[in-house]
C-alpha positions in Angstrom: 138.9 80.5 92.3 137.4 77.2 93.4 139.5 74.8 95.3 139.2 72.2 92.5 140.7 74.6 90.0 143.6 75.3 92.4 144.2 71.5 92.7 144.1 71.1 88.9 146.5 74.0 88.4 148.8 72.8 91.2 148.9 69.3 89.7 149.8 70.7 86.3 152.6 72.8 87.9 154.1 69.7 89.5 153.6 67.6 86.4 155.4 70.2 84.2 158.2 70.5 86.7 158.8 66.7 86.9 158.5 66.3 83.1 161.4 68.7 82.6 163.8 66.9 85.0 165.7 63.8 84.2 162.6 61.8 85.2 160.7 60.3 82.3 157.3 61.7 81.4 155.6 64.5 79.6 153.3 67.2 80.8 151.6 67.9 77.5 148.8 65.3 78.3 148.1 67.0 81.6 148.1 70.4 80.0 145.8 69.3 77.2 143.5 67.4 79.6 143.1 70.4 81.8 142.3 72.6 78.8 139.7 70.2 77.5 137.9 70.0 80.9 138.4 73.6 81.9 139.1 75.8 78.9 138.6 79.0 80.9 141.8 78.1 82.8 143.9 78.4 79.6 145.9 81.4 80.7 146.8 80.3 84.2 147.5 76.8 82.9 149.8 78.2 80.2 151.7 80.4 82.8 152.0 77.6 85.4 153.0 74.9 82.9 155.7 77.2 81.5 156.8 78.1 85.0 157.0 74.5 86.2 158.6 73.2 83.1 161.2 76.0 83.1 162.0 75.4 86.8 162.5 71.7 86.0 164.8 72.6 83.2 166.8 74.9 85.4 167.1 72.2 88.0 168.8 70.0 85.3 170.9 73.0 84.4 172.0 73.3 88.0 172.9 69.6 88.1 175.0 70.0 85.0 176.7 73.0 86.6 177.6 70.9 89.7 179.5 68.3 87.6 183.3 68.8 87.6 184.5 70.5 84.4 187.1 68.2 82.9 187.6 67.7 79.2 184.3 68.3 77.5 182.9 65.8 75.0 182.5 66.9 71.4 178.8 66.3 71.5 178.4 69.5 73.4 179.6 71.5 70.4 176.0 72.5 69.4 175.4 74.1 72.8 178.8 75.7 72.8 178.3 77.1 69.3 174.8 78.5 69.9 175.1 79.2 73.6 172.0 79.8 75.7 169.8 80.3 72.5 170.1 76.5 72.0 167.8 76.1 74.9 164.9 77.2 72.7 164.9 73.5 71.9 164.9 72.4 75.6 161.2 71.3 75.2 162.2 68.5 72.9 161.8 65.0 74.3 165.1 63.3 75.3 167.3 66.0 73.7 165.9 68.8 75.8 167.2 67.4 79.1 170.6 67.0 77.6 170.7 70.6 76.4 169.8 71.9 79.8 172.5 69.8 81.5 175.0 70.8 78.8 174.3 74.5 79.4 175.1 74.0 83.0 178.2 72.0 82.4 179.4 74.7 80.0 178.7 77.3 82.7 176.5 79.4 80.4 174.9 82.5 81.9 172.0 81.2 84.0 169.7 84.2 83.3 170.1 83.9 79.6 169.5 80.2 79.8 166.4 80.8 81.9 165.0 83.3 79.4 165.6 81.1 76.3 164.3 78.0 78.0 161.1 79.8 79.1 160.5 81.1 75.6 160.9 77.7 74.1 158.8 75.8 76.6 156.1 78.5 76.7 155.8 78.5 72.9 155.3 74.7 73.0 152.4 75.1 75.4 151.0 78.0 73.5 151.0 76.0 70.2 149.3 73.1 72.0 146.6 75.4 73.5 146.1 76.9 70.1 145.7 73.5 68.5 143.1 72.5 71.0 140.9 75.5 70.2 
């Protein structure tokens, strides 16, 4: 693989990670831009964007888990009710970061959270890739 492709894919990985943390920003533009310029990199781009975005979401989960568990606010009821499956929506702007942090605060099983988060985030990139074809 040429060095320029590795740089593009590495940049996408970092962009996807940062977009899934509490920092503002989105990785969809970087993902779409890469697919427009280098459509043959669709599969590695999909895998790396999903990996980076999921890792960023899990870092927010970890931050939530570090918070002291006092009386929990009622707005966590959705995550409490649906458990780790609620992280299928972790790709949503604004709401997604809160879902990841809430899952950590509620001490939901980290592996289940990882799986549901990866499915949701990967599906979002898959739909975007499909829409660009």
